[in-house]
C-alpha positions as CSV (number, residue, x, y, z in Angstrom):
1,M,-30.4,36.3,38.0
2,S,-29.8,39.2,40.0
3,T,-28.6,38.7,43.7
4,L,-30.4,38.9,47.1
5,R,-29.2,42.1,47.7
6,D,-29.9,43.6,44.1
7,L,-33.3,42.5,44.2
8,A,-34.0,43.9,47.6
9,E,-32.1,47.3,46.7
10,E,-34.5,47.3,43.5
11,H,-37.7,46.4,44.8
12,T,-38.0,47.4,48.1
13,H,-37.0,49.9,50.9
14,L,-35.2,47.6,53.3
15,R,-32.3,48.8,55.3
16,P,-29.0,47.5,55.0
17,G,-29.1,45.7,58.3
18,D,-32.3,44.1,57.5
19,I,-30.2,42.7,53.9
20,D,-27.3,41.3,55.9
21,H,-29.9,39.5,58.3
22,L,-31.8,38.3,55.2
23,H,-28.3,37.0,53.6
24,R,-27.6,35.2,56.8
25,I,-30.7,33.3,56.9
26,A,-30.3,32.3,53.2
27,G,-26.7,31.2,54.3
28,D,-27.8,28.5,56.8
29,W,-31.3,27.9,56.2
30,Q,-30.3,24.6,54.3
31,L,-30.5,23.1,57.7
32,L,-34.2,24.0,58.4
33,S,-35.2,23.2,54.7
34,D,-33.7,19.4,55.3
35,L,-35.5,19.2,58.7
36,S,-38.6,20.1,57.1
37,F,-38.4,18.1,54.5
38,A,-39.6,21.3,52.5
39,D,-39.0,24.0,49.9
40,L,-37.9,27.8,51.8
41,L,-38.6,31.0,49.7
42,L,-37.6,34.1,51.2
43,W,-40.5,36.7,50.3
44,V,-40.1,40.4,50.9
45,P,-42.8,42.9,50.7
46,V,-42.8,45.2,47.3
47,D,-45.7,47.6,48.3
48,A,-48.3,48.2,50.7
49,E,-50.9,46.5,48.5
50,G,-50.0,42.5,49.6
51,T,-47.1,42.1,46.7
52,F,-44.4,40.1,47.5
53,L,-40.9,39.5,45.8
54,C,-38.9,35.7,46.0
55,V,-35.4,37.0,46.6
56,A,-33.8,33.3,47.4
57,Q,-34.7,29.7,47.2
58,V,-33.5,26.5,48.7
59,R,-34.6,23.0,48.0
60,P,-34.1,20.0,50.6
61,T,-31.7,17.3,50.4
62,T,-34.1,15.1,52.5
63,A,-37.5,15.0,50.0
64,P,-38.6,16.1,46.7
65,T,-38.8,19.8,45.8
66,A,-42.2,21.0,45.3
67,Y,-41.1,23.5,42.7
68,Q,-39.1,22.2,39.2
69,D,-38.6,25.8,37.9
70,D,-36.7,28.7,39.9
71,Q,-39.0,30.9,41.9
72,V,-36.4,33.9,42.7
73,G,-37.2,37.0,41.1
74,R,-40.9,36.2,40.9
75,I,-43.2,38.9,41.9
76,V,-46.7,38.0,43.0
77,G,-49.9,39.2,45.0
78,G,-53.6,38.7,45.5
79,P,-55.1,35.4,46.9
80,E,-51.8,33.6,46.1
81,V,-50.0,35.2,48.8
82,A,-52.4,35.6,51.3
83,H,-50.7,33.3,53.8
84,L,-47.5,35.4,53.5
85,E,-49.5,38.5,54.0
86,V,-50.9,37.0,57.2
87,A,-47.5,36.1,58.6
88,Y,-46.4,39.7,57.7
89,R,-48.9,41.9,59.3
90,Q,-49.7,39.7,62.1
91,G,-46.3,38.6,62.9
92,R,-47.2,35.0,63.4
93,I,-46.4,31.8,62.0
94,W,-49.4,30.6,59.6
95,R,-50.1,26.8,59.3
96,E,-53.8,27.1,57.8
97,G,-55.2,26.3,54.8
98,D,-55.6,23.4,52.5
99,P,-53.1,22.1,50.5
100,V,-52.5,24.1,47.0
101,W,-51.8,22.3,43.7
102,Y,-48.5,23.6,41.4
103,G,-49.2,21.8,38.1
104,D,-49.4,18.0,39.1
105,V,-47.9,18.4,42.5
106,P,-49.7,18.9,45.8
107,A,-48.1,21.0,48.3
108,R,-48.8,22.4,52.0
109,H,-48.2,26.2,52.5
110,E,-46.8,27.6,55.7
111,A,-45.4,31.2,56.2
112,I,-42.8,31.9,58.9
113,P,-42.2,35.8,59.8
114,V,-38.7,37.2,59.5
115,R,-37.8,39.4,62.5
116,L,-34.5,41.3,63.1
117,R,-33.4,41.4,66.9
118,T,-32.8,45.2,67.8
119,A,-29.6,46.6,69.5
120,D,-30.9,45.9,73.2
121,G,-32.0,42.2,72.2
122,E,-35.6,42.9,71.9
123,A,-37.6,41.4,68.9
124,G,-38.0,43.8,66.2
125,E,-40.3,44.5,63.2
126,V,-41.2,41.8,60.5
127,V,-39.1,42.5,57.6
128,A,-39.8,39.6,55.4
129,V,-41.6,35.9,55.2
130,V,-40.2,32.4,54.8
131,G,-42.4,30.1,52.8
132,R,-42.2,26.9,53.7
133,D,-43.9,24.4,51.1
134,T,-43.8,20.8,51.4
135,N,-44.5,18.6,48.4
136,L,-47.3,15.9,49.5
137,S,-46.8,13.5,46.6
138,T,-45.0,11.5,48.4
139,A,-46.6,11.8,51.6
140,R,-46.5,8.7,54.1
141,T,-46.7,7.7,57.7
142,P,-43.6,9.3,59.2
143,S,-41.1,7.5,61.2
144,Q,-39.2,8.2,64.3
145,L,-36.5,10.2,62.2
146,E,-39.3,12.5,60.7
147,L,-41.0,13.0,63.4
148,N,-37.6,14.5,65.1
149,Y,-36.8,16.3,62.3
150,L,-40.3,17.8,62.0
151,T,-40.3,18.6,65.6
152,T,-36.9,20.5,65.5
153,A,-37.7,22.2,62.3
154,D,-40.6,23.7,64.4
155,D,-38.2,24.7,66.9
156,L,-36.1,26.6,64.4
157,A,-39.1,28.2,62.7
158,Q,-40.2,29.5,65.7
159,M,-36.8,30.9,66.4
160,I,-36.6,32.5,62.8
161,A,-39.7,34.3,63.9
162,D,-38.4,35.2,67.3
163,G,-35.2,36.8,65.6
164,T,-33.1,34.5,67.0
165,F,-32.1,32.4,64.4
166,P,-29.8,31.8,62.6
167,P,-26.8,32.5,65.0
168,P,-24.1,34.9,64.3
169,R,-21.2,32.9,62.1
170,H,-17.8,32.7,64.0
171,P,-14.5,34.1,62.4
172,G,-13.2,31.4,59.9
173,E,-16.4,29.5,59.5
174,T,-17.8,29.8,56.0
175,T,-20.0,26.7,55.6
176,T,-22.8,25.6,57.5
177,A,-21.1,21.6,57.9
178,P,-22.2,19.4,59.2
179,R,-25.3,18.8,57.5
180,V,-28.4,17.2,59.0
181,G,-27.8,14.1,57.1
182,D,-24.4,13.9,58.2
183,G,-25.8,13.4,61.8
184,L,-28.1,14.9,64.4
185,V,-28.7,14.3,68.0
186,R,-31.1,16.1,69.7
187,L,-30.8,17.3,73.7
188,D,-33.1,18.0,76.3
189,A,-32.9,20.9,78.8
190,N,-30.1,18.9,80.7
191,G,-28.0,17.7,78.1
192,K,-29.6,14.3,77.7
193,V,-29.7,12.8,74.4
194,T,-33.5,12.4,73.3
195,Y,-32.6,11.1,69.9
196,A,-29.6,10.4,67.7
197,S,-30.0,9.6,63.9
198,P,-28.5,6.6,62.5
199,N,-25.6,8.7,60.9
200,A,-25.2,10.2,64.1
201,Q,-25.0,6.8,66.1
202,S,-22.3,5.6,63.6
203,A,-20.3,8.6,64.2
204,Y,-19.6,8.1,67.6
205,R,-19.2,4.3,67.0
206,R,-16.3,5.0,65.2
207,L,-15.1,7.3,68.2
208,G,-15.4,4.1,70.3
209,Y,-18.9,4.8,72.1
210,A,-20.9,1.5,70.9
211,S,-23.9,1.7,73.2
212,H,-27.0,3.8,72.0
213,L,-26.9,7.5,73.0
214,V,-30.4,8.0,74.0
215,G,-30.4,9.3,77.6
216,E,-26.2,10.0,77.6
217,D,-25.2,13.2,79.1
218,L,-23.3,14.3,75.8
219,A,-21.1,16.7,77.3
220,A,-19.9,14.1,79.4
221,L,-19.4,11.5,76.8
222,H,-17.3,14.0,74.9
223,R,-14.9,14.7,77.9
224,R,-15.1,10.8,78.0
225,L,-14.1,9.9,74.4
226,A,-11.8,12.7,73.3
227,G,-7.9,11.5,73.5
228,D,-7.2,14.9,74.2
229,P,-8.2,15.9,77.7
230,L,-8.4,19.6,76.9
231,E,-10.1,18.9,73.3
232,G,-12.6,16.7,75.4
233,T,-13.1,20.0,77.6
234,D,-13.7,22.3,74.9
235,A,-16.2,20.0,73.0
236,A,-17.9,19.5,76.4
237,N,-18.0,23.3,76.7
238,A,-19.7,23.8,73.5
239,I,-22.5,21.5,74.4
240,L,-23.1,23.4,77.9
241,A,-23.1,26.9,75.8
242,A,-25.4,25.6,73.3
243,L,-28.0,24.6,76.4
244,R,-27.4,28.1,77.8
245,G,-28.9,29.9,74.4
246,D,-25.4,30.5,73.0
247,A,-23.9,29.5,69.5
248,P,-20.4,28.0,70.2
249,P,-18.0,27.6,67.1
250,R,-17.7,24.0,65.7
251,R,-15.3,21.5,67.5
252,E,-13.5,18.4,66.6
253,I,-13.0,15.4,68.5
254,D,-10.3,12.8,68.0
255,A,-10.2,9.1,69.7
256,R,-9.2,5.7,68.4
257,G,-7.7,7.1,65.1
258,A,-11.2,8.8,64.0
259,T,-11.9,12.7,63.9
260,M,-15.6,14.1,64.3
261,L,-17.0,17.4,63.7
262,T,-19.5,18.5,65.7
263,R,-22.0,21.8,65.9
264,A,-23.8,23.0,68.6
265,L,-27.0,24.8,68.2
266,P,-29.3,25.9,70.8
267,L,-33.2,25.4,70.8
268,M,-35.1,28.6,72.1
269,P,-38.5,28.6,70.6
270,A,-40.1,31.7,72.3
271,G,-37.2,32.9,74.1
272,V,-37.4,29.7,76.3
273,P,-34.5,27.1,76.2
274,I,-35.5,23.8,75.7
275,G,-32.4,21.9,74.5
276,A,-29.9,21.8,71.9
277,L,-29.4,20.5,68.5
278,V,-25.7,18.8,67.6
279,L,-25.1,18.4,64.1
280,V,-22.0,15.8,63.7
281,R,-19.9,14.3,60.8
282,D,-17.4,11.8,60.9
283,V,-14.5,13.4,59.1
284,T,-11.8,11.1,59.5
285,E,-10.8,10.5,56.1
286,V,-11.2,14.3,55.1
287,R,-8.5,15.1,58.2
288,R,-6.3,12.2,56.9
289,R,-6.2,13.5,53.4
290,D,-5.2,16.8,55.1
291,R,-2.4,15.5,56.9
292,A,-1.0,13.9,53.9
293,L,-1.3,17.0,52.3
294,I,0.4,19.0,54.9
295,T,3.2,16.1,55.3
296,K,3.7,16.2,51.1
297,D,4.0,20.0,51.3
298,A,6.8,20.0,54.1
299,T,8.4,17.3,52.3
300,I,8.5,19.5,49.3
301,R,9.5,22.6,51.3
302,E,12.4,20.8,52.6
303,I,13.6,19.3,49.4
304,H,13.7,22.9,47.7
305,H,15.5,23.9,51.0
306,R,18.2,21.2,50.2
307,V,18.2,22.0,46.9
308,K,18.9,25.5,47.7
309,N,22.0,24.6,50.0
310,N,23.4,22.3,47.7
311,L,23.1,25.1,44.9
312,Q,25.0,27.5,47.5
313,T,27.5,24.8,48.1
314,V,28.3,24.2,44.3
315,A,28.7,28.3,44.2
316,A,31.0,28.1,46.8
317,L,32.8,25.8,45.5
318,L,33.1,27.5,42.1
319,R,34.0,30.7,43.8
320,L,37.0,29.1,45.6
321,Q,38.0,27.3,42.4
322,A,37.8,30.9,40.7
323,R,40.4,32.4,43.3
324,R,42.8,29.8,42.5
325,V,42.7,30.1,38.4
326,S,45.4,32.2,37.2
327,M,43.9,32.9,33.7
328,P,41.8,35.9,33.6
329,E,39.5,34.2,31.4
330,A,38.6,31.0,33.3
331,R,38.2,33.2,36.4
332,V,35.3,35.0,34.6
333,A,33.8,32.1,33.1
334,L,33.9,30.6,36.6
335,E,32.3,34.0,38.2
336,E,29.4,33.7,35.6
337,S,28.9,30.2,36.7
338,V,28.5,31.4,40.4
339,R,26.0,34.0,39.7
340,R,23.9,31.4,37.6
341,V,24.1,28.9,40.4
342,A,22.9,31.9,42.8
343,S,20.0,33.1,40.8
344,I,18.5,29.5,40.6
345,A,18.8,29.1,44.3
346,L,17.1,32.1,44.8
347,V,14.1,30.4,43.5
348,H,14.2,27.4,45.2
349,E,14.6,29.4,48.5
350,T,11.8,31.2,48.1
351,L,9.9,27.7,47.2
352,S,11.4,26.4,50.4
353,M,9.0,29.2,52.4
354,S,6.0,28.4,49.8
355,S,2.9,26.5,50.8
356,D,2.7,25.2,47.1
357,E,4.7,24.8,43.9
358,A,4.5,28.9,42.9
359,V,6.5,31.5,43.9
360,E,6.0,35.8,43.9
361,F,8.4,36.8,41.1
362,D,8.7,40.5,42.2
363,G,10.9,39.9,45.2
364,I,13.1,37.3,43.1
365,V,13.6,40.0,40.2
366,D,14.4,42.6,42.5
367,R,17.3,40.7,44.5
368,V,18.8,39.6,41.1
369,A,18.5,43.0,39.7
370,S,20.3,44.2,43.1
371,A,22.8,41.6,42.5
372,A,23.6,42.5,38.9
373,T,24.6,45.8,39.6
374,E,26.8,44.8,42.8
375,V,28.8,41.9,41.2
376,A,28.8,43.2,37.2
377,A,32.4,44.1,36.0
378,T,32.1,47.6,35.3
379,E,33.1,51.1,36.8
380,V,29.8,52.6,35.9
381,S,27.2,53.2,38.8
382,V,24.0,52.0,37.0
383,G,20.6,52.3,38.3
384,M,18.1,49.4,38.3
385,R,14.2,49.7,38.3
386,R,11.2,47.7,37.9
387,T,7.6,48.8,36.8
388,G,4.9,46.7,36.5
389,S,4.3,42.6,38.3
390,F,5.4,39.7,37.2
391,G,3.0,38.1,40.0
392,V,2.9,34.7,41.3
393,L,4.6,31.9,38.6
394,P,5.0,28.4,38.8
395,A,8.1,27.0,39.6
396,E,8.5,25.6,36.3
397,I,8.5,29.1,34.6
398,A,10.4,30.9,37.3
399,T,13.6,28.5,37.6
400,S,13.8,29.4,33.9
401,L,12.8,33.1,33.9
402,V,15.1,33.7,36.7
403,M,18.3,32.5,34.8
404,V,17.1,34.7,31.3
405,L,16.6,37.8,33.6
406,N,20.1,37.2,35.4
407,E,22.0,37.0,32.0
408,L,19.7,40.1,30.5
409,L,20.5,42.2,33.3
410,L,24.1,41.4,33.4
411,N,24.7,42.1,29.8
412,A,22.8,45.5,30.2
413,V,25.3,46.6,33.1
414,E,28.5,45.4,31.3
415,H,28.1,45.8,27.7
416,G,25.8,48.7,27.7
417,F,28.0,50.7,29.7
418,P,31.5,50.3,29.3
419,P,34.1,51.6,31.9
420,A,35.1,54.5,29.3
421,D,33.4,56.2,26.4
422,A,34.9,59.4,25.3
423,D,32.7,60.0,22.6
424,D,29.6,60.7,24.9
425,G,31.2,62.8,27.3
426,G,31.5,60.1,30.3
427,P,31.5,56.5,31.2
428,G,28.3,55.0,29.8
429,A,26.7,58.6,29.8
430,T,24.0,59.6,27.2
431,T,23.4,63.1,26.3
432,V,20.2,64.6,25.9
433,A,18.9,67.9,24.5
434,V,16.9,70.0,27.0
435,G,16.6,73.3,26.2
436,S,18.0,76.4,23.7
437,A,19.6,79.7,24.3
438,D,16.3,81.2,24.7
439,T,15.2,79.0,27.6
440,A,18.5,78.1,29.3
441,G,20.6,81.1,28.9
442,S,23.5,81.9,27.2
443,G,27.4,81.1,27.4
444,A,28.6,78.4,29.7
445,S,25.4,78.7,31.9
446,A,23.3,77.5,29.0
447,G,25.4,74.0,29.0
448,G,27.4,74.8,25.5
449,P,29.8,77.2,24.2
450,G,28.4,80.4,22.1
451,G,24.5,79.7,23.9
452,G,24.2,76.6,21.8
453,P,21.6,73.4,23.2
454,A,21.9,72.5,26.9
455,T,22.6,68.8,27.3
456,L,22.1,66.7,30.2
457,V,23.8,63.6,30.8
458,A,21.1,61.0,31.4
459,A,22.1,58.8,34.3
460,P,22.9,55.0,33.5
461,E,19.9,53.0,34.0
462,V,18.3,49.5,33.5
463,V,14.7,49.1,33.8
464,V,12.6,46.1,33.6
465,S,9.2,45.9,33.2
466,A,6.3,43.0,33.1
467,H,2.4,43.0,32.1
468,R,0.1,40.2,31.4
469,F,-2.0,40.1,28.2
470,R,-3.8,37.0,26.8
471,K,-2.4,34.3,29.2
472,Q,1.1,35.6,28.1
473,L,3.7,37.5,30.2
474,H,5.8,40.3,28.5
475,V,9.0,41.1,30.1
476,T,11.0,44.2,28.7
477,V,14.3,44.6,29.8
478,T,15.6,48.2,28.6
479,D,19.0,50.4,29.1
480,N,19.7,53.8,28.2
481,G,23.6,52.3,27.3
482,R,25.4,52.4,24.2
483,G,23.2,50.2,22.3
484,L,23.8,46.8,19.9
485,P,26.9,46.7,17.7
486,P,26.2,47.7,14.4
487,D,27.3,44.1,13.1
488,F,25.4,42.3,15.8
489,D,23.1,39.4,14.7
490,A,20.1,38.9,17.2
491,E,20.0,35.0,16.0
492,R,23.5,33.9,16.2
493,G,25.5,36.8,18.0
494,G,26.3,37.2,21.4
495,N,28.1,35.6,24.1
496,L,27.7,32.5,26.3
497,G,25.1,34.4,28.4
498,L,23.0,35.2,25.2
499,Q,23.0,31.8,24.1
500,I,21.9,30.6,27.1
501,V,18.9,33.2,27.1
502,R,17.9,32.0,23.6
503,A,18.0,28.3,24.7
504,L,16.1,28.9,27.8
505,V,13.4,31.3,26.3
506,T,12.6,28.8,23.5
507,G,13.0,25.5,25.2
508,E,12.3,25.6,28.7
509,L,9.8,28.8,28.3
510,R,8.5,28.1,25.1
511,G,8.4,32.1,24.4
512,T,10.0,34.1,22.1
513,I,12.8,37.0,22.6
514,D,13.6,40.1,20.5
515,L,17.0,41.8,20.9
516,R,16.8,45.3,19.2
517,H,17.8,48.7,19.6
518,G,15.6,50.9,21.9
519,T,13.5,53.5,20.8
520,G,15.4,56.2,22.7
521,G,18.8,54.4,22.3
522,G,20.6,52.0,24.2
523,T,19.2,48.4,23.6
524,E,15.8,46.8,24.4
525,A,14.9,42.8,25.1
526,V,11.4,41.8,24.6
527,L,10.2,38.7,26.0
528,V,7.1,36.8,25.9
529,V,6.4,33.8,27.7
530,P,2.8,31.9,27.2
531,L,1.5,31.1,30.9
532,N,-1.0,28.1,30.0
533,R,1.5,25.3,30.0
534,G,-0.9,22.7,30.8
535,G,-0.3,23.0,34.5
536,P,-1.2,25.4,37.2
537,E,-1.2,28.7,35.6
538,G,0.5,31.8,37.0
539,R,-1.9,34.2,38.7
């Protein structure tokens, strides 16, 4: 099914600003539907012949619907939409006419013209019509609650016709909560309560106000109830702003361990301020869970911070021990352990600054690669480069993967580029033919005696590339060094570092690794890690 914008752009000549206003209505009209006990359908004119297209629909949560079938996308004309034509042409709310039948459901038609205010605040032209259709099959004598709901709904309907509803949404407010069923309070022009629904009365009772709300000055009551004076002042000012015709942002009131969310809306039918509508919702349990989650997240971050500190302490102790060891082999083993512990500490350092158990892995890879070139036991200057992105990875993948990459990068630097290699003209260098005597000149200037092919010594480099494919992370570590030994056994060969790599990849990461000769020389390690591990998937 096409969206409101798609339908309007395909079938009408409405301007972008008009369509944006229709979007605002569709984003806030659940309030009017619930207060009206009626379905709301948003109709836009298709042509000059009185044909209308339904671009949006909302059903009430307070009453049965008049339509079992979805009406969005329906194009109708003729006598069936005569009430819409009157509202559109005359710019007034249409309430005349007898009930109509949809199958075996009797319904009452109403039509509300939709206007968009001009830049200078004047009422503009009618751009659409809201059909308000009420299911009459359950009609009964209305209660006080229903009468107040319907009265308020009529005021909001007039504001739609005036172009003053819905109010602009404030930054950060993405929902229309609280809703009618959560709690409703109606105020007169002086800010006194004229009606409070049972749910609203219960919400205020949890804040410590046990008396009836009717007759109370709500702004003054908010000041008295709020545990924080500043919070009470903000909540009271929101009420006063709504009485002046403004639409203030939502406010929360905390008192006696309870929390209530409030939303104040001005009531200005025909541009005359007659009071305000205040929707309230008891959010005590929601905020308690939020605080518990915040506390849990802070605790987890503190744990990661302490683990990072402990790992750094272990690394420092190993470094001290390495300095006291006289055997070169033992010193090298301890220094390798220091690097492995430090790479794990990097993950925990990142997690200690994250709000969830996931890390942005690209930064970690860059730091590990930089460290590998600095601490590797080689005299060759090796460049490091990353292509592609690892993205965000869960902690359980990141911790093992950083150790794997640390080992692969160190192996590439230390073993791919030995200190001296007389065969290729320099330490760890690779010669590549780049021309001939005809293109490069002759003699020494051509790079070779006798005008032979010119050669260029490729700079030692290790490239880490990553991409995602079918819920798998594909990682390649490539160097342009001397390559693997002729007798290298990919399954059993290698030093302790490669044994650690194979154990982590096949065990913790549940992936695969392939060590092979690079297509252009050097060595290539191809790693495939599944991301769907039964928990939060990397993103």
